[in-house]
C-alpha positions as CSV (number, residue, x, y, z in Angstrom):
1,D,-7.5,-42.4,5.4
2,F,-4.1,-40.9,5.9
3,N,-3.4,-40.6,1.7
4,R,-4.1,-37.1,-0.1
5,G,-4.0,-34.1,1.7
6,W,-2.3,-32.0,4.4
7,L,-1.7,-33.2,7.9
8,S,-0.1,-30.9,10.7
9,G,1.9,-32.4,13.4
10,S,-1.5,-32.2,15.9
11,D,-3.4,-34.2,13.0
12,L,-0.8,-37.0,13.1
13,E,-0.5,-37.0,16.3
14,Q,-4.4,-37.7,17.1
15,K,-4.5,-40.1,13.9
16,F,-1.5,-42.0,14.3
17,L,-0.6,-42.3,18.2
18,Q,-4.1,-42.5,19.8
19,G,-5.2,-46.5,18.9
20,S,-4.0,-46.3,14.9
21,P,-2.9,-49.5,14.0
22,I,0.4,-48.0,12.5
23,A,1.2,-48.0,16.7
24,A,1.9,-51.9,16.0
25,T,5.3,-52.7,16.4
26,Q,5.1,-55.8,14.1
27,L,4.9,-54.0,11.1
28,T,7.5,-54.6,8.6
29,S,6.5,-52.4,5.6
30,V,4.7,-49.0,5.7
31,S,3.8,-47.0,2.1
32,L,2.3,-43.4,2.8
33,T,1.8,-41.6,-0.6
34,G,0.3,-38.6,-1.6
35,L,0.8,-37.1,2.1
36,R,1.6,-33.2,2.4
37,V,3.2,-32.8,5.6
38,D,4.3,-29.3,7.4
39,R,7.4,-29.3,9.6
40,D,5.2,-30.5,12.7
41,G,4.0,-33.2,10.7
42,A,7.0,-34.4,9.3
43,I,8.7,-34.4,13.1
44,A,5.4,-36.3,14.3
45,L,5.7,-38.8,11.1
46,A,9.3,-39.6,12.1
47,N,8.4,-40.2,15.7
48,C,5.8,-42.2,14.9
49,L,7.3,-44.4,12.6
50,N,10.5,-44.6,14.7
51,G,8.6,-47.0,17.2
52,L,8.3,-49.5,14.6
53,T,11.5,-51.9,15.7
54,R,10.5,-54.6,12.8
55,L,10.3,-52.2,9.8
56,E,12.2,-53.4,6.6
57,T,10.6,-51.5,4.0
58,L,9.9,-47.6,4.3
59,K,7.9,-45.7,1.4
60,L,7.1,-42.0,2.3
61,H,5.8,-39.8,-0.7
62,L,5.5,-36.3,0.5
63,S,6.3,-34.3,-2.6
64,H,5.1,-31.1,-2.8
65,S,5.1,-30.6,1.5
66,R,6.8,-28.0,3.1
67,V,8.8,-30.1,5.6
68,T,11.8,-27.5,6.6
69,R,15.0,-28.5,7.4
70,F,13.8,-29.6,10.7
71,G,11.3,-31.8,9.4
72,A,14.1,-33.0,6.6
73,A,16.5,-34.0,9.5
74,A,13.8,-35.8,11.5
75,L,12.7,-37.9,8.3
76,G,16.7,-38.5,7.2
77,A,16.8,-40.1,10.8
78,L,14.5,-43.0,9.7
79,G,17.2,-44.0,7.7
80,R,19.2,-45.5,10.9
81,L,16.3,-47.6,11.9
82,G,17.9,-51.1,12.7
83,C,16.0,-53.5,10.8
84,L,15.0,-51.1,8.0
85,T,16.7,-51.9,4.8
86,Y,15.0,-49.9,1.9
87,Y,14.1,-46.5,2.3
88,D,12.2,-44.2,-0.4
89,L,11.5,-41.0,0.4
90,D,9.9,-38.4,-2.2
91,L,10.8,-34.7,-0.7
92,G,10.0,-33.2,-4.6
93,A,8.9,-29.9,-4.9
94,G,9.1,-29.6,-1.1
95,H,10.9,-26.1,-0.9
96,L,14.3,-27.7,0.6
97,T,17.1,-25.7,0.5
98,D,20.7,-26.3,1.0
99,A,20.4,-26.0,4.6
100,G,17.2,-28.6,4.6
101,V,19.2,-31.0,2.2
102,G,22.4,-30.9,4.7
103,R,20.5,-31.8,7.3
104,L,18.8,-34.5,5.7
105,C,21.9,-35.8,5.0
106,G,23.6,-35.6,8.2
107,S,20.8,-37.4,9.6
108,I,21.2,-40.5,7.0
109,A,23.9,-42.5,9.1
110,T,24.2,-45.9,7.4
111,R,27.6,-46.9,8.3
112,K,26.3,-49.4,11.4
113,T,22.8,-49.6,9.6
114,G,20.9,-52.3,7.7
115,L,20.3,-49.8,5.2
116,R,20.7,-51.0,1.3
117,H,18.8,-49.2,-0.9
118,L,18.0,-45.8,-0.5
119,K,15.7,-44.0,-3.3
120,L,15.5,-40.4,-2.5
121,N,13.8,-37.6,-4.6
122,V,14.6,-34.0,-4.0
123,G,14.3,-33.2,-7.3
124,H,12.1,-29.6,-8.1
125,N,13.6,-27.7,-5.3
126,S,16.1,-25.1,-4.5
127,I,19.3,-27.1,-4.1
128,G,22.5,-25.2,-4.8
129,P,26.2,-26.6,-5.1
130,C,26.6,-26.5,-1.2
131,G,23.5,-29.5,-1.0
132,A,25.1,-31.1,-3.8
133,S,28.3,-31.6,-1.6
134,R,26.3,-33.0,0.9
135,L,24.2,-35.3,-1.1
136,A,27.8,-36.6,-2.6
137,S,28.6,-37.7,0.9
138,L,25.6,-40.4,1.2
139,R,27.2,-43.8,1.6
140,V,24.6,-46.5,0.6
141,P,24.9,-49.9,-1.3
142,S,22.4,-48.8,-3.6
143,L,21.3,-45.4,-4.2
144,H,18.7,-43.7,-6.4
145,L,19.1,-39.9,-6.4
146,D,16.8,-37.6,-8.3
147,V,18.1,-34.2,-8.4
148,G,16.2,-32.8,-11.5
149,Y,15.0,-29.6,-11.8
150,N,17.2,-27.9,-9.3
151,H,18.3,-24.5,-11.3
152,R,20.6,-23.5,-8.6
153,L,22.8,-26.9,-8.9
154,G,24.6,-25.3,-11.9
155,D,28.3,-26.8,-13.0
156,T,29.6,-26.6,-9.7
157,G,26.3,-28.6,-8.2
158,I,26.7,-31.3,-11.0
159,L,30.5,-31.8,-10.4
160,A,30.3,-32.2,-6.7
161,L,27.6,-35.3,-7.5
162,V,30.2,-36.6,-9.8
163,P,31.9,-38.6,-6.9
164,L,28.8,-40.8,-6.6
165,T,28.7,-41.6,-10.0
166,K,32.6,-43.3,-9.1
167,K,31.7,-45.2,-6.0
168,T,30.8,-48.8,-6.5
169,G,27.4,-50.1,-6.0
170,I,24.7,-49.6,-7.8
171,V,23.9,-45.5,-8.1
172,T,21.7,-43.7,-10.4
173,V,21.7,-40.0,-10.4
174,V,18.8,-37.9,-12.4
175,L,19.9,-35.1,-13.6
176,D,16.7,-34.1,-15.7
177,G,16.1,-30.2,-16.5
178,N,19.1,-28.8,-15.4
179,T,21.6,-26.9,-17.0
180,M,25.4,-27.7,-17.4
181,S,28.1,-26.8,-20.0
182,Q,29.7,-29.2,-22.4
183,S,32.7,-29.8,-19.9
184,T,30.3,-31.1,-16.9
185,L,28.8,-33.1,-19.2
186,Y,31.9,-34.8,-20.1
187,A,33.2,-35.0,-16.8
188,L,29.9,-37.1,-16.0
C-alpha cells in the first residue's frame, strides 16, 4: 500500500524498483494520493514514473510533502513525458518557495509534448511575486492553478498572474485566502 504515509527515496526505490507493478511499461494511468515524500522521495518517484512510456494520465497528490526545489524540478519534468495528456500535481502545503516553483515551472516544457491539461495545486506554500511570474509562464491548453493562501503573493504576485487569465484556452486560477487591493481585484 503506497497511499497514506511518508516515503523516502530509499523506500521508493525498494518498493517501486524491485519487482513492483509500477515498473510495467504498459500502464496508461497512475494515481498516487495521500503520499508524503521528501526531496529524495520525489526524485525517486519521478525516476520510476519516467520509464512509463505509455502513460497518458498522471495524478500525484503529495500535499504536506517537503519536496524542495530539486524534488519539484523532478516532478515538473514528468510533464514532458511523450504520451502524457493529463497531469494533476498537488504540492499544496509543501513548503515550496519561489525557487521551488521556478524549478517546477522550468521543468514543465509543454511546447513539444502532448500535455493538454495541467491541474497544479501550489496553495498554502510560501510563494511570492517571483514564483507567481514563473507560474504565469506556464503554457498548457487547459490549466487549473491553485495558488490560494500564499500570503507572500500580495498585489504584485497576483498581478503577475493576470496574463494567465487573458490567454486563450481554459484557465482557472484559484486565489482564495490571498489579500489584494481593490485595484488589483479590478485588474483581474
